[in-house]
C-alpha positions in Angstrom: 220.5 41.1 94.5 224.1 40.2 93.5 223.2 36.8 94.0 220.4 37.1 91.5 222.5 38.8 89.3 225.0 36.3 89.4 222.5 33.5 88.8 221.2 35.5 85.8 224.3 35.7 84.1 225.1 32.1 84.5 221.9 31.1 83.0 222.5 31.5 79.5 226.0 30.3 80.4 224.6 26.8 81.4 222.2 27.0 78.3 225.4 27.5 75.6 227.3 25.0 77.2 224.4 22.3 76.9 224.1 23.3 73.2 227.4 22.8 72.9 227.4 19.4 74.4 224.6 18.5 72.2 226.3 19.9 68.9 229.5 18.0 69.4 228.5 14.7 70.9 227.7 13.4 67.3 231.3 14.7 66.0 232.6 12.8 69.2 230.6 9.8 68.0 231.8 9.7 64.2 235.6 10.4 66.0 235.2 7.4 67.9 233.7 5.4 65.2 236.6 6.1 62.9 239.4 4.7 65.6 237.6 1.4 65.9 237.4 -1.3 63.3 233.8 -2.4 61.7 233.4 -5.4 63.8 233.3 -3.1 66.7 231.6 -0.2 65.3 228.3 -2.7 64.3 228.8 -4.5 67.7 225.7 -3.3 70.0 226.5 -1.4 71.7 229.5 0.2 70.3 231.9 1.8 72.8 232.0 5.4 73.7 235.7 5.8 74.2 238.4 5.6 71.2 239.7 2.9 69.8 243.2 1.9 68.5 243.1 2.1 65.3 243.2 5.9 64.4 246.3 5.7 62.1 245.2 2.6 60.6 241.9 4.3 59.2 242.7 7.5 58.5 246.0 6.0 56.9 243.7 4.0 54.7 241.2 6.7 54.2 243.6 9.2 52.7 245.6 7.0 50.5 243.1 4.2 49.5 239.5 5.1 50.6 236.9 2.4 50.6 236.6 -0.7 48.9 233.4 0.8 47.2 235.3 3.8 45.9 237.4 1.4 43.5 240.6 3.2 44.8 239.5 7.1 44.9 241.0 8.2 48.3 240.1 10.9 50.8 242.8 12.8 49.9 241.6 13.1 45.8 238.2 14.0 46.9 239.5 16.8 49.1 241.6 17.9 46.4 238.3 18.1 44.2 235.9 19.9 46.7 238.7 22.3 47.2 239.5 23.3 43.8 235.3 23.6 43.4 235.3 25.7 46.1 238.2 27.9 46.0 237.0 28.5 42.3 233.6 29.4 42.9 234.4 31.6 46.0 236.9 33.5 44.1 235.3 33.6 40.9 231.9 35.1 42.3 234.2 37.3 44.3 235.4 38.9 41.0 232.3 38.4 38.8 230.4 40.1 41.7 232.9 43.0 42.4 233.0 44.0 38.6 229.2 43.9 38.3 228.5 45.9 41.4 231.2 48.5 40.5 229.6 48.6 37.2 225.9 49.2 38.4 226.9 51.9 40.8 229.9 53.8 39.5 228.9 53.9 35.8 226.0 55.8 34.5 224.4 54.1 31.6 220.8 53.7 30.9 219.2 50.4 32.0 221.6 49.9 35.0 218.9 49.7 37.6 217.0 47.0 35.2 220.7 45.3 35.1 220.5 45.2 38.8 217.0 44.1 39.1 217.2 41.7 36.6 220.4 39.9 38.3 218.4 40.2 41.6 215.2 38.7 40.9 217.5 35.3 39.8 217.2 35.2 43.8 213.5 34.0 43.1 214.6 31.5 41.4 214.9 27.8 42.6 218.1 25.8 41.8 215.7 23.0 40.2 214.4 25.4 37.7 218.1 26.5 36.6 219.6 23.1 36.6 218.7 21.3 33.8 219.0 24.2 31.2 222.6 25.0 32.8 223.5 20.7 32.4 222.6 20.6 28.8 224.8 23.8 28.1 227.2 22.4 30.0 226.9 18.8 28.3 226.7 20.6 25.1 230.2 22.7 25.7 231.9 19.4 26.6 232.8 20.0 30.4 230.9 17.4 31.8 233.6 15.5 34.4 235.6 18.8 34.5 236.8 21.2 36.9 235.4 24.2 34.4 232.4 22.1 34.8 232.1 22.2 38.3 232.8 25.9 38.8 231.9 27.8 36.3 228.2 27.5 36.1 228.6 28.3 40.2 230.1 31.6 40.0 227.3 33.8 39.6 226.1 35.2 42.6 222.7 37.8 43.0 223.6 37.8 46.3 227.2 39.0 46.5 226.2 41.3 43.7 223.7 43.0 46.1 225.9 43.0 49.2 228.7 44.5 47.2 226.7 47.1 45.4 225.3 47.9 49.1 228.7 48.6 50.1 230.1 50.6 47.5 226.7 53.0 47.2 228.1 53.8 50.9 231.4 55.2 49.6 231.6 58.5 49.0 231.6 59.8 45.4 234.6 62.6 46.2 236.4 59.8 46.7 235.8 58.6 42.8 236.0 61.9 41.9 239.2 63.1 43.5 240.6 60.0 41.7 239.3 61.2 38.2 240.9 64.7 38.8 244.1 62.9 39.5 244.0 61.1 35.8 243.4 57.7 37.4 241.0 55.3 35.2 238.2 53.5 36.1 240.0 50.2 36.7 242.8 52.0 38.6 240.8 53.7 40.7 238.9 50.3 41.2 242.1 48.4 42.0 244.1 50.8 44.1 241.2 52.2 46.3 238.1 50.5 46.4 239.3 47.1 46.6 241.4 47.8 49.8 238.5 49.6 51.2 236.7 46.2 50.5 238.6 43.7 52.1 236.6 43.0 55.0 233.5 42.7 53.0 235.4 40.4 50.4 236.6 38.0 53.5 232.9 37.9 54.7 231.8 36.7 51.5 235.0 34.5 50.7 233.9 32.5 54.3 229.8 32.3 52.6 231.1 31.0 49.4 233.7 28.6 49.9 231.5 27.1 52.4 228.7 27.1 50.1 231.1 25.2 47.3 232.4 22.9 49.8 228.9 21.6 50.3 227.8 21.4 47.3 226.0 18.1 46.4 223.1 18.2 43.4 225.4 19.8 40.9 228.3 18.0 41.2 226.2 14.9 41.5 224.7 15.4 38.1 227.7 16.2 35.9 230.5 13.8 37.4 230.4 10.4 36.1 234.0 9.3 36.9 235.5 8.8 39.8 238.5 10.9 39.9 236.2 14.1 39.7 234.2 13.0 42.9 234.1 15.6 45.7 233.8 14.8 49.4 230.2 14.7 49.4 229.5 12.4 46.7 232.1 10.3 47.2 230.5 9.5 51.0 227.5 9.1 49.2 229.0 6.3 47.1 230.5 4.3 50.2 227.0 4.2 51.3 225.2 3.2 48.2 224.3 -0.8 47.7 222.5 -3.2 49.3 225.2 -6.2 48.4 227.8 -3.6 49.5 230.5 -4.5 52.2 230.1 -1.0 54.1 233.7 0.2 55.8 232.0 2.2 58.3 235.3 3.0 59.9 236.1 4.4 56.5 233.5 6.1 56.1 233.3 7.8 59.7 237.4 8.8 59.1 236.6 10.6 55.8 233.5 12.4 56.8 235.6 13.8 59.4 238.4 14.6 57.4 235.3 16.8 55.4 234.7 18.9 58.0 238.9 20.1 58.8 239.1 22.1 55.7 236.0 24.8 55.7 236.8 24.7 60.2 240.6 25.9 59.2 238.7 28.5 56.9 235.9 29.7 59.6 238.8 30.0 62.2 241.5 31.6 60.5 239.3 34.1 58.7 237.0 34.8 62.0 238.0 38.3 62.6 237.8 39.5 58.9 234.3 37.4 58.7 233.0 39.2 61.6 234.8 42.8 60.6 233.2 42.2 57.0 229.5 41.4 58.3 229.4 44.1 60.9 230.8 46.6 58.9 233.4 47.7 61.7 235.2 48.8 59.1 233.6 50.4 56.6 
């Protein structure tokens, strides 16, 4: 009986380790390729152990980039992706918090209509909205700017819905007590509501940062200058062109560098993310 229980407990762990190996092997393969020369990568078969060109390849990727990129380094693209991801995540959280606060704590005519008008935008595919949005950004002169990359993406119906649901669970007595004490609406929002919402904010920040970091279609449309390329756009440009000599070792090094910032955000904010998604501190 005890042996059966041990085997039953061991089976999920075995399946988990197999899944981890399947997921990590492509990443390990990319790492090996990023430490070798282009000739070694294109050899058949490519060695499966790391090479001796780690510092050379990553140094070139960070400071020079691939020759097909015209001198735009991975460091520049990381900076652009980071600015875009941070701008989108912070902007979405601020706009969504204020929208949810107004919908829940202000009694005005049509507030339910306003909420559902925001929520119904989830049913519109990105492709439906992207051309009108591009036209507006183009007419405002925001092509090839950080504002153009960030501003159209800072409205989120999902975040408004999640913050609204959280605010609806806050006892009304707290808001009434703050009014009796003479606090204004924004003082109540800033000093009482925001501290209570820190775990949902952290969870939303992680989700939106990864969402902004992985954006491809929108930056592809509005960036024509290489100095505004994000990492995903840059990696795609490194691989385009039939007559272009592709430096695979630089491409692979750039791909691995693209994984580092979102992984750091997830690791650093893991506890807050889990608490925010499970409502353990609600």
